[in-house]
C-alpha positions in Angstrom: -15.3 133.0 -127.0 -13.6 130.0 -125.5 -12.5 129.9 -121.8 -9.7 127.6 -120.8 -8.8 126.7 -117.2 -5.2 127.1 -116.2 -3.5 125.5 -113.2 -4.1 128.6 -110.9 -7.8 128.5 -111.8 -8.0 124.8 -111.1 -6.4 125.2 -107.7 -8.7 128.0 -106.7 -11.7 126.2 -107.9 -11.5 123.8 -105.0 -10.3 126.3 -102.5 -12.1 127.1 -99.3 -12.1 130.8 -100.0 -14.1 130.2 -103.1 -16.6 127.9 -101.4 -17.0 130.2 -98.4 -17.5 133.3 -100.6 -20.3 131.6 -102.5 -22.0 130.4 -99.3 -21.9 133.8 -97.8 -23.7 135.3 -100.8 -26.3 132.5 -100.9 -29.7 133.7 -99.8 -31.6 131.6 -97.2 -35.4 131.4 -97.5 -37.0 133.6 -94.8 -39.3 131.9 -92.2 -37.9 128.4 -92.7 -36.1 127.1 -89.6 -34.1 123.9 -89.3 -35.8 121.0 -87.7 -34.8 120.3 -84.1 -36.1 116.9 -82.8 -35.3 117.8 -79.2 -37.4 120.9 -79.3 -40.3 119.3 -81.3 -43.6 119.1 -79.5 -45.6 115.9 -79.5 -48.5 116.2 -81.9 -51.9 116.4 -80.4 -54.3 113.5 -80.9 -56.8 115.7 -82.8 -54.0 116.8 -85.2 -52.9 113.2 -85.7 -56.5 112.2 -86.5 -56.8 115.0 -89.0 -53.5 114.1 -90.7 -54.4 110.4 -90.9 -57.7 111.3 -92.5 -56.0 113.6 -95.0 -53.6 110.8 -96.0 -56.5 108.3 -96.3 -58.4 110.8 -98.6 -55.3 111.1 -100.8 -55.0 107.3 -101.0 -58.7 107.1 -102.1 -57.9 109.2 -105.1 -55.6 106.4 -106.3 -58.2 103.7 -105.4 -56.3 102.6 -102.4 -57.2 102.3 -98.7 -54.9 102.8 -95.8 -55.2 100.9 -92.6 -53.2 102.1 -89.6 -52.5 100.0 -86.6 -50.1 99.7 -83.7 -48.2 96.5 -83.2 -49.0 96.0 -79.5 -45.9 94.0 -78.6 -43.5 96.5 -80.3 -45.5 99.7 -79.7 -44.8 100.6 -83.3 -47.2 101.8 -86.0 -47.8 99.7 -89.1 -49.6 100.9 -92.3 -51.2 98.6 -94.8 -51.9 99.9 -98.3 -54.9 98.0 -99.7 -56.6 97.9 -103.1 -60.0 99.5 -102.6 -61.6 97.2 -105.1 -60.7 93.8 -103.7 -59.2 94.6 -100.2 -55.8 93.0 -101.3 -52.8 94.2 -99.3 -50.5 95.9 -101.8 -47.8 97.0 -99.4 -47.2 97.0 -95.7 -44.9 99.7 -94.1 -42.7 98.5 -92.4 -42.8 95.1 -94.2 -43.8 92.0 -92.4 -40.2 90.9 -92.5 -39.0 94.1 -90.7 -41.8 93.7 -88.1 -40.6 90.1 -87.4 -37.0 91.3 -87.3 -38.0 93.9 -84.7 -39.7 91.2 -82.6 -36.6 89.0 -82.8 -34.4 91.9 -81.8 -36.7 92.5 -78.8 -36.4 88.9 -77.8 -32.6 89.0 -78.1 -32.5 92.2 -76.0 -34.6 90.5 -73.4 -32.2 87.5 -73.3 -29.1 89.6 -73.2 -30.3 92.2 -70.7 -32.6 90.4 -68.4 -35.1 93.1 -67.4 -36.1 91.3 -64.2 -32.5 91.7 -62.8 
């Protein structure tokens, strides 16, 4: 059996009524709440250490090592992914170019908005 769309069907296909009806019947998963950054709690140091160790363990499965550090002048985290065999840096997140861009932006911000004034 072949179904053909007529002009009335085409108009109703994009109508709000059709969209709202389908959204009303859609089931939302129970127990999942939307993320609200303003209400989010700061993670505890112990939790962060555990998460970092879990991530490092997963990286070891792929013969990679992860090195976490904080760029002191930017107060931003940087992650280096290294080959476990030869200690070669495979990737840095954020990239060195982005870190340098952030440093330059901080310098410009210091020039434009003299913090001593």
